[in-house]
N, C-alpha and C positions, 0 to 999 in steps of 0.2 A: 581366314585362310577351313578351319572345321570347318562351320559354319557349312562353304559353299562344299566344302568334299561332301558335309552329309547331304547335304540337296542328290548332291553327282549321285552317287549311292542310291537312296529313295527311289529316284525317278530311272534307275536300275532295276529296283526288285521287278519278279517276273510275275505282277497282281495291280488292278485296280489299288491304289492307293488311299486310303478318305483323310483331311484332316480335319477334326472338328475344336474352332480354340476355344474353350469351357473358361477363359478369366481374361488373360493376359497373355500375347506374344510380343514380344520385346525383338529389336535388334536384329541380331545376326534366326531370332527366331524365325521369324515373319520368310527368308526365303527358304529356310527349313519349312514352313508351314503349308510353300503357297508349292512345295514336291509332289504333295494330293492332288489326283484326276480333280476329286468331286472334296471342294474342304468346307465348312461350313461354321458360323459362331453360335455362341448361348446366346441371345437379348443385351447381356449385361456386357457380352465381351469390349476388348478395347488392341489397340494392334500399336505398336510402337515403333514411328523410326529416327535413325535420327543417324551422324554419322560413322566414323571409322574415326575410333581413335587408336595412336599409337603404346604404350605400356616404356613409359622408360621407370626402371629401378635404380633404387641407391646418384651413387655422385657420375650424375653425367655431362661428358662434354664433348658434345660434338660441335665439331668445323663445317663451315658453310657445304662442304658434300657430301654429308653425313645427311646435314639433315635435306640436303635438294631427295637427295636416296631414299630418304623415310616419305617426305611426303608426296615421289612420286609411288613410297607404294601404298601410301593411307587412300592416292588417291585412284593407284588400277584397283584398290578394292572396293571402291564406292563403282566403280564402271559399272565390275564383274556384278553387284549387286544389284544395284543399278538396272540391268540389263537383265538377270534376273527375274523382278520387276515387272516391268515392262512388258518380258514379254508375257507372260504368268495372270497378266491385270489386263485392263484399261486405259495404266496412269503411264503417258507420258516422262521423257528425261527431265523434261523441265522442270516437271511435276517433283520429280523422284533426288535432282538438288537442291531444292528447295527444301524435302524433308530431309537430305543430310547435314547440311545448312544451314537449317532452322527447324530439328527436331519439336515431328508431329505425331502425335495421339488419336485416333480414329472411332469411334467407334464400332458397332458392326452397323447397323445401317449405310456408314460412310463404307464402310468395308462391301458392302455388298451395289451399294452404287459404279464403286470404280473396280470391281470382278476381282477384287480379293476375295473375297466366298461369294459360292454360291445362290444358298440359301439360309437364312437366318430360324438359324430351329434349335434346341433345346434338349441338349443331350437324352434319347435316350437305349437301353442299351438290356436289349433282349432278355428275360430270366432264360437260364441255365446254357447263355452264354459262357466262352473265355473267356479271357480279362488278359492281356500279357502286357507286360512296361516294357516299353526297352529302354535302357538310363545310360548314356555315359557321360566316362569320367577321366577328366584329363590327367 
């Protein structure tokens, strides 16, 4: 949910967003990365996709109703994330469902071939540039 919120906010910003994978983008980070209009990856970077999980803590005792509700929530989250991936890349529903069922890690070359990134290139920050870091904490 938080990753989808970040994706939506980034998509609504009044400037052209550039995202650049400089190491690895994992999990919901893929949806956040896909918010970029221009998307790049360093040659040795990776993207890891997996299904949504539900964090049970403590001594949990669930009945059939709660289990169905939890499963429905997980499936809804996977569907929302899958739609973002499909809208912002060349991947289709079958491929994204496979990623959710059998975690998948791809390198920069595969990411380029499926439209996750537009170009493979090293980071080049021009001398004198202002570097801004955003940090989101839970």
